[in-house]
N, C-alpha and C positions, 0 to 999 in steps of 0.2 A: 504494500500500500504506500510505501514511501515514494515510489516512482510517481504516483499521482500528485503528491505534494510538490514534487520537483517540476511538474508540468504547469502548475497553477502560478500565474504571475499576478500579483496584486498591484494595481495601479496606485500612484500616490493620492493622498487626499486632495480634494479641490481646495484652492485658496483664493482669496480675493484677487481679482485681476485675471484669473483663468478664463478661458473661452469655452462656452457651452454652445454646441450647435443644436439647432432644432430642425428636424426633418419629419416628413410624413411618408413612411415607407408602405403605407396601406391606404386607409380611407382619407378622403379630403378633409382638410381643416382650413378655414379661412384665417387670414392674418388678424382680423378683428377679434375672433374667438381666442386666438393665441396671445393677444396683446397683454392680458393680465399676467400670464406666465412670464412673458418677456420682461415686463415692468418689474415683477417680483425678483427675477434673477438679477436684473441691473441694480435694484435696491439692495440686494445682498452683496454687491460688489463684483459681480461677474460681468464679463463681456458676452454678448449674445451674437451668434452668427446664424442667420436664417438661410436654410437650404432652399433650393429652387422648388421643391415639392410643397413647401408650406405656403399656402395661399396661391399655389400655381393653378394651372388649368385642370379643372375637374373632368375626369373621364369616367363616365358612369358614376360609381361612388368612390373611385380611386383618385389619388392625387397626381396622376399622370400615368403614362404607359409603364409596363414592367421595366423597360430599358431605362426610362427616365428616373424611376424610383430607385433602381439599383445604382445607377450612376451617381445620384445625389448622396445616397448613404455611403457609397464607396469613397466619394470625394471627401466627405467629412472624416472618414476613418483614416484616409491618407494624409490629411492636412496636419502638419506637425504643430500648428497653433491651436488646434482643437483638443481640449482636455477631457471633454465628456460629450456624449450625444444623447439628446432626449428625443423621443418619438412623440409627435403630436397626436397621432392616432395610429394604432397598430405597431407592429414591430416586435 
């Protein structure tokens, strides 16, 4: 079982000034409905980076095509300035 512990990497705790990304990898969420969350994160001292799928073009009940949603999430995971990712809906 010790090999499992060696595979788990704990990220550092978030601190003021860190960037939190917001994306919608599933259902659509308007920017207006996410504004309270964004305002709260900023009031706590975080930077907020909004993904293309948050408030983007609604396709059926999704926040974009499969390709768009995947690309948005992957871009945030690849961004070295992003310390955490929150999913607006789904994920």
